C-alpha positions in Angstrom: 145.2 101.0 122.2 142.5 102.9 123.9 144.2 106.3 122.8 143.9 104.9 119.1 139.9 104.3 119.8 139.7 107.4 121.2 141.2 109.2 118.3 139.1 107.2 115.8 136.0 108.1 117.7 136.8 111.9 117.7 137.7 111.6 113.8 134.5 110.1 113.3 132.4 113.2 114.5 133.6 115.5 111.6 132.9 112.7 109.0 129.5 112.1 110.5 128.9 116.0 110.5 130.1 116.2 107.0 127.8 113.3 106.1 124.7 114.9 107.6 125.5 118.1 105.7 125.7 116.4 102.5 122.4 114.6 103.1 120.5 117.9 104.1 122.0 119.5 101.1 120.8 116.9 98.7 117.4 116.9 100.3 117.5 120.7 99.5 118.6 120.1 95.9 115.8 117.3 95.1 112.9 118.4 92.8 109.7 119.9 94.1 108.6 121.5 97.2 108.1 119.4 100.2 105.0 121.6 101.5 103.3 121.4 98.3 104.0 117.6 98.1 102.9 117.4 101.6 99.6 119.2 100.5 99.0 117.4 97.7 99.0 113.6 98.3 95.9 112.8 96.4 97.0 114.3 93.4 93.8 115.6 92.5 93.5 118.9 94.1 96.2 121.8 93.7 96.8 123.5 97.0 96.8 127.3 97.0 99.5 129.7 97.6 98.2 130.5 100.8 98.0 126.9 101.9 101.5 126.4 100.5 102.8 129.4 102.6 100.7 128.0 105.7 102.6 124.6 105.3 106.0 126.1 104.7 105.8 128.0 108.1 104.5 124.9 110.0 107.4 122.8 108.6 109.8 125.6 108.9 110.9 125.8 105.2 110.7 129.5 105.4 113.6 130.2 107.5 117.3 130.3 106.2 118.8 127.1 105.2 121.7 127.2 108.0 118.7 127.7 110.8 117.0 124.8 109.1 120.2 122.8 109.2 121.0 123.5 112.8 117.4 123.0 113.7 117.4 119.6 112.2 120.8 118.5 113.4 119.9 119.5 117.2 116.6 117.7 116.6 118.5 114.6 115.3 121.0 114.6 118.3 118.1 114.4 120.6 116.9 111.3 119.1 114.1 112.8 117.0 114.2 112.1 113.2 110.9 113.8 112.4 107.9 112.8 110.8 107.4 111.6 107.1 105.6 114.2 104.6 103.9 111.6 103.1 102.0 109.6 105.8 102.9 111.9 109.2 104.3 108.7 110.8 107.7 108.9 113.1 110.6 108.2 111.0 112.7 106.7 113.9 109.5 104.0 114.2 109.7 103.5 110.4 113.4 102.8 110.3 113.2 100.6 113.3 110.4 98.7 111.7 112.5 98.0 108.5 115.8 97.2 110.2 115.5 93.4 110.5 114.9 93.2 106.7 117.6 95.1 106.2 119.9 93.5 108.8 118.9 89.8 107.2 119.4 91.5 103.7 123.0 92.4 104.6 123.9 89.4 106.1 123.0 87.2 103.3 124.8 89.6 101.0 127.9 88.9 103.1 127.2 84.9 102.9 126.9 85.1 99.3 130.2 87.2 98.8 132.3 84.9 101.2 131.0 81.8 99.1 131.9 83.6 95.8 135.1 84.3 97.2 135.9 80.7 98.5 
């Protein structure tokens, strides 16, 4: 029985890596430039090319994609999910702030699904 759990945990590692890679690639494929988005929050003043280049440097977006992914993965494995481009807040704190409502919603959905099944 213990061997089964160890095997399942070991099989979860490549699945989690695959999911993280997929999430990273989807972020890359999303429209817009994160550096330009971070600079143009008010939507009024368009940032200059020099400002965009400096922000891309600051965010590490000028590095090769595989370096960006490995750097991101290393930080995530250390518990650092980064900060929001929008408001600069810590993403882990934002997730933890919203976790209770998410859990409540999931529990209520399970209760409703169970009632419908009866």
